[in-house]
mmCIF file of the C-alpha atoms, coordinates in Angstrom:
data_MODEL
# 
_entry.id   MODEL 
# 
loop_
_atom_site.group_PDB 
_atom_site.id 
_atom_site.type_symbol 
_atom_site.label_atom_id 
_atom_site.label_alt_id 
_atom_site.label_comp_id 
_atom_site.label_asym_id 
_atom_site.label_entity_id 
_atom_site.label_seq_id 
_atom_site.pdbx_PDB_ins_code 
_atom_site.Cartn_x 
_atom_site.Cartn_y 
_atom_site.Cartn_z 
_atom_site.occupancy 
_atom_site.B_iso_or_equiv 
_atom_site.pdbx_formal_charge 
_atom_site.auth_seq_id 
_atom_site.auth_comp_id 
_atom_site.auth_asym_id 
_atom_site.auth_atom_id 
_atom_site.pdbx_PDB_model_num 
ATOM 1   C CA . MET A 1 1   ? -44.266 24.425 93.049  1.00 0.00 ? 1   MET A CA 1 
ATOM 2   C CA . ARG A 1 2   ? -42.241 27.390 94.256  1.00 0.00 ? 2   ARG A CA 1 
ATOM 3   C CA . ILE A 1 3   ? -43.274 30.905 93.269  1.00 0.00 ? 3   ILE A CA 1 
ATOM 4   C CA . TYR A 1 4   ? -42.027 34.428 93.944  1.00 0.00 ? 4   TYR A CA 1 
ATOM 5   C CA . LEU A 1 5   ? -44.206 37.541 93.943  1.00 0.00 ? 5   LEU A CA 1 
ATOM 6   C CA . ASP A 1 6   ? -42.377 40.849 93.603  1.00 0.00 ? 6   ASP A CA 1 
ATOM 7   C CA . MET A 1 7   ? -43.291 44.034 95.467  1.00 0.00 ? 7   MET A CA 1 
ATOM 8   C CA . CYS A 1 8   ? -45.419 45.572 92.721  1.00 0.00 ? 8   CYS A CA 1 
ATOM 9   C CA . CYS A 1 9   ? -47.512 42.389 92.804  1.00 0.00 ? 9   CYS A CA 1 
ATOM 10  C CA . TYR A 1 10  ? -48.088 42.769 96.561  1.00 0.00 ? 10  TYR A CA 1 
ATOM 11  C CA . ASN A 1 11  ? -49.002 46.424 96.069  1.00 0.00 ? 11  ASN A CA 1 
ATOM 12  C CA . ARG A 1 12  ? -51.454 45.811 93.207  1.00 0.00 ? 12  ARG A CA 1 
ATOM 13  C CA . PRO A 1 13  ? -54.593 45.642 95.425  1.00 0.00 ? 13  PRO A CA 1 
ATOM 14  C CA . TYR A 1 14  ? -53.802 49.180 96.644  1.00 0.00 ? 14  TYR A CA 1 
ATOM 15  C CA . ASP A 1 15  ? -53.699 50.637 93.119  1.00 0.00 ? 15  ASP A CA 1 
ATOM 16  C CA . ASP A 1 16  ? -56.654 52.390 91.451  1.00 0.00 ? 16  ASP A CA 1 
ATOM 17  C CA . GLN A 1 17  ? -59.029 49.566 90.507  1.00 0.00 ? 17  GLN A CA 1 
ATOM 18  C CA . ALA A 1 18  ? -60.870 51.614 87.866  1.00 0.00 ? 18  ALA A CA 1 
ATOM 19  C CA . GLN A 1 19  ? -58.698 50.175 85.072  1.00 0.00 ? 19  GLN A CA 1 
ATOM 20  C CA . LEU A 1 20  ? -59.830 46.688 84.058  1.00 0.00 ? 20  LEU A CA 1 
ATOM 21  C CA . LYS A 1 21  ? -56.243 45.365 83.775  1.00 0.00 ? 21  LYS A CA 1 
ATOM 22  C CA . VAL A 1 22  ? -55.397 46.532 87.302  1.00 0.00 ? 22  VAL A CA 1 
ATOM 23  C CA . PHE A 1 23  ? -58.630 45.038 88.667  1.00 0.00 ? 23  PHE A CA 1 
ATOM 24  C CA . MET A 1 24  ? -57.996 41.705 86.913  1.00 0.00 ? 24  MET A CA 1 
ATOM 25  C CA . GLU A 1 25  ? -54.383 41.590 88.151  1.00 0.00 ? 25  GLU A CA 1 
ATOM 26  C CA . THR A 1 26  ? -55.622 42.327 91.674  1.00 0.00 ? 26  THR A CA 1 
ATOM 27  C CA . GLN A 1 27  ? -58.186 39.537 91.571  1.00 0.00 ? 27  GLN A CA 1 
ATOM 28  C CA . SER A 1 28  ? -55.597 37.121 90.177  1.00 0.00 ? 28  SER A CA 1 
ATOM 29  C CA . LYS A 1 29  ? -53.061 38.122 92.835  1.00 0.00 ? 29  LYS A CA 1 
ATOM 30  C CA . LEU A 1 30  ? -55.625 37.655 95.621  1.00 0.00 ? 30  LEU A CA 1 
ATOM 31  C CA . TYR A 1 31  ? -56.509 34.228 94.200  1.00 0.00 ? 31  TYR A CA 1 
ATOM 32  C CA . ILE A 1 32  ? -52.804 33.293 94.149  1.00 0.00 ? 32  ILE A CA 1 
ATOM 33  C CA . GLN A 1 33  ? -52.549 34.359 97.814  1.00 0.00 ? 33  GLN A CA 1 
ATOM 34  C CA . LYS A 1 34  ? -55.531 32.143 98.627  1.00 0.00 ? 34  LYS A CA 1 
ATOM 35  C CA . LEU A 1 35  ? -53.795 29.181 96.969  1.00 0.00 ? 35  LEU A CA 1 
ATOM 36  C CA . ILE A 1 36  ? -50.586 29.958 98.873  1.00 0.00 ? 36  ILE A CA 1 
ATOM 37  C CA . LYS A 1 37  ? -52.530 29.962 102.159 1.00 0.00 ? 37  LYS A CA 1 
ATOM 38  C CA . GLU A 1 38  ? -54.014 26.592 101.145 1.00 0.00 ? 38  GLU A CA 1 
ATOM 39  C CA . LYS A 1 39  ? -50.426 25.303 100.653 1.00 0.00 ? 39  LYS A CA 1 
ATOM 40  C CA . GLN A 1 40  ? -50.962 24.665 96.943  1.00 0.00 ? 40  GLN A CA 1 
ATOM 41  C CA . PHE A 1 41  ? -47.818 26.696 96.178  1.00 0.00 ? 41  PHE A CA 1 
ATOM 42  C CA . GLU A 1 42  ? -44.593 27.324 98.084  1.00 0.00 ? 42  GLU A CA 1 
ATOM 43  C CA . LEU A 1 43  ? -44.002 31.054 98.517  1.00 0.00 ? 43  LEU A CA 1 
ATOM 44  C CA . VAL A 1 44  ? -40.452 32.364 98.425  1.00 0.00 ? 44  VAL A CA 1 
ATOM 45  C CA . ALA A 1 45  ? -39.524 35.756 99.869  1.00 0.00 ? 45  ALA A CA 1 
ATOM 46  C CA . SER A 1 46  ? -36.223 37.613 100.128 1.00 0.00 ? 46  SER A CA 1 
ATOM 47  C CA . TYR A 1 47  ? -34.313 40.271 102.006 1.00 0.00 ? 47  TYR A CA 1 
ATOM 48  C CA . MET A 1 48  ? -34.939 42.633 99.059  1.00 0.00 ? 48  MET A CA 1 
ATOM 49  C CA . LEU A 1 49  ? -38.703 42.084 99.334  1.00 0.00 ? 49  LEU A CA 1 
ATOM 50  C CA . ARG A 1 50  ? -38.580 42.817 103.066 1.00 0.00 ? 50  ARG A CA 1 
ATOM 51  C CA . TYR A 1 51  ? -36.381 45.876 102.453 1.00 0.00 ? 51  TYR A CA 1 
ATOM 52  C CA . GLU A 1 52  ? -38.775 47.310 99.871  1.00 0.00 ? 52  GLU A CA 1 
ATOM 53  C CA . CYS A 1 53  ? -41.818 46.575 102.000 1.00 0.00 ? 53  CYS A CA 1 
ATOM 54  C CA . ASN A 1 54  ? -40.265 48.207 105.065 1.00 0.00 ? 54  ASN A CA 1 
ATOM 55  C CA . ASN A 1 55  ? -39.819 51.367 102.989 1.00 0.00 ? 55  ASN A CA 1 
ATOM 56  C CA . ASN A 1 56  ? -43.533 51.545 102.159 1.00 0.00 ? 56  ASN A CA 1 
ATOM 57  C CA . PRO A 1 57  ? -44.746 54.861 103.607 1.00 0.00 ? 57  PRO A CA 1 
ATOM 58  C CA . PHE A 1 58  ? -48.253 53.461 104.229 1.00 0.00 ? 58  PHE A CA 1 
ATOM 59  C CA . GLU A 1 59  ? -48.181 51.647 107.566 1.00 0.00 ? 59  GLU A CA 1 
ATOM 60  C CA . MET A 1 60  ? -51.355 49.598 107.036 1.00 0.00 ? 60  MET A CA 1 
ATOM 61  C CA . ARG A 1 61  ? -50.164 48.363 103.637 1.00 0.00 ? 61  ARG A CA 1 
ATOM 62  C CA . ARG A 1 62  ? -46.682 47.649 104.940 1.00 0.00 ? 62  ARG A CA 1 
ATOM 63  C CA . ASN A 1 63  ? -47.998 45.687 107.931 1.00 0.00 ? 63  ASN A CA 1 
ATOM 64  C CA . THR A 1 64  ? -50.546 43.731 105.886 1.00 0.00 ? 64  THR A CA 1 
ATOM 65  C CA . ILE A 1 65  ? -47.975 42.686 103.294 1.00 0.00 ? 65  ILE A CA 1 
ATOM 66  C CA . LEU A 1 66  ? -45.293 41.819 105.872 1.00 0.00 ? 66  LEU A CA 1 
ATOM 67  C CA . ASP A 1 67  ? -47.843 39.817 107.872 1.00 0.00 ? 67  ASP A CA 1 
ATOM 68  C CA . PHE A 1 68  ? -48.801 37.764 104.799 1.00 0.00 ? 68  PHE A CA 1 
ATOM 69  C CA . ILE A 1 69  ? -45.144 37.163 103.927 1.00 0.00 ? 69  ILE A CA 1 
ATOM 70  C CA . HIS A 1 70  ? -44.301 36.232 107.528 1.00 0.00 ? 70  HIS A CA 1 
ATOM 71  C CA . LYS A 1 71  ? -47.185 33.759 107.848 1.00 0.00 ? 71  LYS A CA 1 
ATOM 72  C CA . ASN A 1 72  ? -46.908 32.140 104.411 1.00 0.00 ? 72  ASN A CA 1 
ATOM 73  C CA . THR A 1 73  ? -43.268 32.064 103.333 1.00 0.00 ? 73  THR A CA 1 
ATOM 74  C CA . PHE A 1 74  ? -41.980 28.564 102.622 1.00 0.00 ? 74  PHE A CA 1 
ATOM 75  C CA . ALA A 1 75  ? -38.397 29.597 101.855 1.00 0.00 ? 75  ALA A CA 1 
ATOM 76  C CA . TYR A 1 76  ? -36.554 32.827 102.583 1.00 0.00 ? 76  TYR A CA 1 
ATOM 77  C CA . VAL A 1 77  ? -33.460 34.128 100.798 1.00 0.00 ? 77  VAL A CA 1 
ATOM 78  C CA . GLY A 1 78  ? -31.775 36.108 103.548 1.00 0.00 ? 78  GLY A CA 1 
ATOM 79  C CA . VAL A 1 79  ? -29.174 38.852 103.572 1.00 0.00 ? 79  VAL A CA 1 
ATOM 80  C CA . GLU A 1 80  ? -26.515 36.202 104.277 1.00 0.00 ? 80  GLU A CA 1 
ATOM 81  C CA . ARG A 1 81  ? -26.919 35.273 100.570 1.00 0.00 ? 81  ARG A CA 1 
ATOM 82  C CA . LYS A 1 82  ? -26.400 38.894 99.458  1.00 0.00 ? 82  LYS A CA 1 
ATOM 83  C CA . VAL A 1 83  ? -23.114 38.209 97.623  1.00 0.00 ? 83  VAL A CA 1 
ATOM 84  C CA . GLU A 1 84  ? -24.582 35.343 95.555  1.00 0.00 ? 84  GLU A CA 1 
ATOM 85  C CA . ILE A 1 85  ? -27.795 37.264 94.877  1.00 0.00 ? 85  ILE A CA 1 
ATOM 86  C CA . GLU A 1 86  ? -26.087 40.505 93.881  1.00 0.00 ? 86  GLU A CA 1 
ATOM 87  C CA . THR A 1 87  ? -23.585 38.642 91.664  1.00 0.00 ? 87  THR A CA 1 
ATOM 88  C CA . LYS A 1 88  ? -26.496 37.072 89.769  1.00 0.00 ? 88  LYS A CA 1 
ATOM 89  C CA . ALA A 1 89  ? -28.339 40.418 89.837  1.00 0.00 ? 89  ALA A CA 1 
ATOM 90  C CA . SER A 1 90  ? -25.355 42.081 88.119  1.00 0.00 ? 90  SER A CA 1 
ATOM 91  C CA . GLU A 1 91  ? -25.673 39.553 85.307  1.00 0.00 ? 91  GLU A CA 1 
ATOM 92  C CA . ILE A 1 92  ? -29.433 40.247 85.023  1.00 0.00 ? 92  ILE A CA 1 
ATOM 93  C CA . MET A 1 93  ? -28.832 44.006 85.052  1.00 0.00 ? 93  MET A CA 1 
ATOM 94  C CA . GLN A 1 94  ? -26.802 43.629 81.826  1.00 0.00 ? 94  GLN A CA 1 
ATOM 95  C CA . THR A 1 95  ? -30.203 43.331 80.083  1.00 0.00 ? 95  THR A CA 1 
ATOM 96  C CA . GLY A 1 96  ? -31.403 46.711 81.397  1.00 0.00 ? 96  GLY A CA 1 
ATOM 97  C CA . ILE A 1 97  ? -33.226 45.466 84.515  1.00 0.00 ? 97  ILE A CA 1 
ATOM 98  C CA . LYS A 1 98  ? -32.906 47.779 87.545  1.00 0.00 ? 98  LYS A CA 1 
ATOM 99  C CA . PHE A 1 99  ? -30.966 46.687 90.647  1.00 0.00 ? 99  PHE A CA 1 
ATOM 100 C CA . LYS A 1 100 ? -33.854 45.917 93.034  1.00 0.00 ? 100 LYS A CA 1 
ATOM 101 C CA . ASP A 1 101 ? -35.815 44.072 90.353  1.00 0.00 ? 101 ASP A CA 1 
ATOM 102 C CA . ALA A 1 102 ? -32.706 42.102 89.406  1.00 0.00 ? 102 ALA A CA 1 
ATOM 103 C CA . CYS A 1 103 ? -32.244 41.123 93.079  1.00 0.00 ? 103 CYS A CA 1 
ATOM 104 C CA . HIS A 1 104 ? -35.830 39.866 93.204  1.00 0.00 ? 104 HIS A CA 1 
ATOM 105 C CA . VAL A 1 105 ? -35.339 37.737 90.084  1.00 0.00 ? 105 VAL A CA 1 
ATOM 106 C CA . ALA A 1 106 ? -31.953 36.499 91.318  1.00 0.00 ? 106 ALA A CA 1 
ATOM 107 C CA . SER A 1 107 ? -33.495 35.521 94.685  1.00 0.00 ? 107 SER A CA 1 
ATOM 108 C CA . ALA A 1 108 ? -36.281 33.609 92.959  1.00 0.00 ? 108 ALA A CA 1 
ATOM 109 C CA . ILE A 1 109 ? -33.790 31.771 90.751  1.00 0.00 ? 109 ILE A CA 1 
ATOM 110 C CA . TYR A 1 110 ? -31.498 31.044 93.724  1.00 0.00 ? 110 TYR A CA 1 
ATOM 111 C CA . ALA A 1 111 ? -34.447 29.553 95.673  1.00 0.00 ? 111 ALA A CA 1 
ATOM 112 C CA . GLY A 1 112 ? -35.438 27.305 92.770  1.00 0.00 ? 112 GLY A CA 1 
ATOM 113 C CA . CYS A 1 113 ? -38.721 29.011 91.926  1.00 0.00 ? 113 CYS A CA 1 
ATOM 114 C CA . GLU A 1 114 ? -40.488 27.919 88.774  1.00 0.00 ? 114 GLU A CA 1 
ATOM 115 C CA . TYR A 1 115 ? -42.412 31.207 88.436  1.00 0.00 ? 115 TYR A CA 1 
ATOM 116 C CA . PHE A 1 116 ? -41.657 34.864 89.035  1.00 0.00 ? 116 PHE A CA 1 
ATOM 117 C CA . ILE A 1 117 ? -44.910 36.831 89.241  1.00 0.00 ? 117 ILE A CA 1 
ATOM 118 C CA . SER A 1 118 ? -44.991 40.580 88.654  1.00 0.00 ? 118 SER A CA 1 
ATOM 119 C CA . THR A 1 119 ? -47.221 43.341 87.332  1.00 0.00 ? 119 THR A CA 1 
ATOM 120 C CA . ASP A 1 120 ? -44.184 45.281 86.027  1.00 0.00 ? 120 ASP A CA 1 
ATOM 121 C CA . ILE A 1 121 ? -44.502 45.030 82.240  1.00 0.00 ? 121 ILE A CA 1 
ATOM 122 C CA . ARG A 1 122 ? -40.891 46.080 81.641  1.00 0.00 ? 122 ARG A CA 1 
ATOM 123 C CA . LEU A 1 123 ? -39.555 43.467 84.081  1.00 0.00 ? 123 LEU A CA 1 
ATOM 124 C CA . LEU A 1 124 ? -41.733 40.738 82.565  1.00 0.00 ? 124 LEU A CA 1 
ATOM 125 C CA . LYS A 1 125 ? -39.888 41.262 79.262  1.00 0.00 ? 125 LYS A CA 1 
ATOM 126 C CA . TYR A 1 126 ? -36.744 39.789 80.873  1.00 0.00 ? 126 TYR A CA 1 
ATOM 127 C CA . ASN A 1 127 ? -36.226 36.454 79.176  1.00 0.00 ? 127 ASN A CA 1 
ATOM 128 C CA . THR A 1 128 ? -34.401 33.557 80.794  1.00 0.00 ? 128 THR A CA 1 
ATOM 129 C CA . LYS A 1 129 ? -34.594 29.787 80.752  1.00 0.00 ? 129 LYS A CA 1 
ATOM 130 C CA . GLU A 1 130 ? -33.990 29.771 84.533  1.00 0.00 ? 130 GLU A CA 1 
ATOM 131 C CA . ILE A 1 131 ? -37.467 30.942 85.576  1.00 0.00 ? 131 ILE A CA 1 
ATOM 132 C CA . LYS A 1 132 ? -40.797 31.719 83.951  1.00 0.00 ? 132 LYS A CA 1 
ATOM 133 C CA . MET A 1 133 ? -41.714 35.412 84.129  1.00 0.00 ? 133 MET A CA 1 
ATOM 134 C CA . VAL A 1 134 ? -45.500 35.980 84.235  1.00 0.00 ? 134 VAL A CA 1 
ATOM 135 C CA . SER A 1 135 ? -48.189 38.416 85.326  1.00 0.00 ? 135 SER A CA 1 
ATOM 136 C CA . PRO A 1 136 ? -50.709 37.276 87.972  1.00 0.00 ? 136 PRO A CA 1 
ATOM 137 C CA . ILE A 1 137 ? -53.310 36.860 85.194  1.00 0.00 ? 137 ILE A CA 1 
ATOM 138 C CA . GLU A 1 138 ? -50.957 34.698 83.103  1.00 0.00 ? 138 GLU A CA 1 
ATOM 139 C CA . PHE A 1 139 ? -50.079 32.580 86.139  1.00 0.00 ? 139 PHE A CA 1 
ATOM 140 C CA . VAL A 1 140 ? -53.722 31.905 87.046  1.00 0.00 ? 140 VAL A CA 1 
ATOM 141 C CA . THR A 1 141 ? -54.576 31.189 83.408  1.00 0.00 ? 141 THR A CA 1 
ATOM 142 C CA . GLU A 1 142 ? -51.730 28.651 83.176  1.00 0.00 ? 142 GLU A CA 1 
ATOM 143 C CA . MET A 1 143 ? -52.669 26.991 86.471  1.00 0.00 ? 143 MET A CA 1 
ATOM 144 C CA . GLU A 1 144 ? -56.352 26.763 85.501  1.00 0.00 ? 144 GLU A CA 1 
ATOM 145 C CA . GLY A 1 145 ? -55.338 25.175 82.191  1.00 0.00 ? 145 GLY A CA 1 
ATOM 146 C CA . GLU A 1 146 ? -53.545 22.255 83.869  1.00 0.00 ? 146 GLU A CA 1 
# 
């Protein structure tokens, strides 16, 4: 099964863990990464993910995230697909989704992902039959239920 984690998902472990929801999302995201490393899921990444990560002002975070993506990506949607991705992103943006987020979703759809995983509540409200939009907690709960 192909999955796509957006940038806020990768950054969740670096957020303040004092809130229970943040802590639970972090633990779920780390568990998902473990399953990716074990080849139980196929990770998809994109040029937009790399772009956002490269703009992270925290070098350690940036390097850790890029290293994980580099070592574990099954399929990569590169900048050579920018026209197709941004055309689909324009369609997604009609629903109020911001450009970068729309590019992430469009990349995941283009790569044939079944799940788009994010901690962005507003983005998770995007509804489409093309991909299932879930939080890390929802994803783990669904996978454990199978």
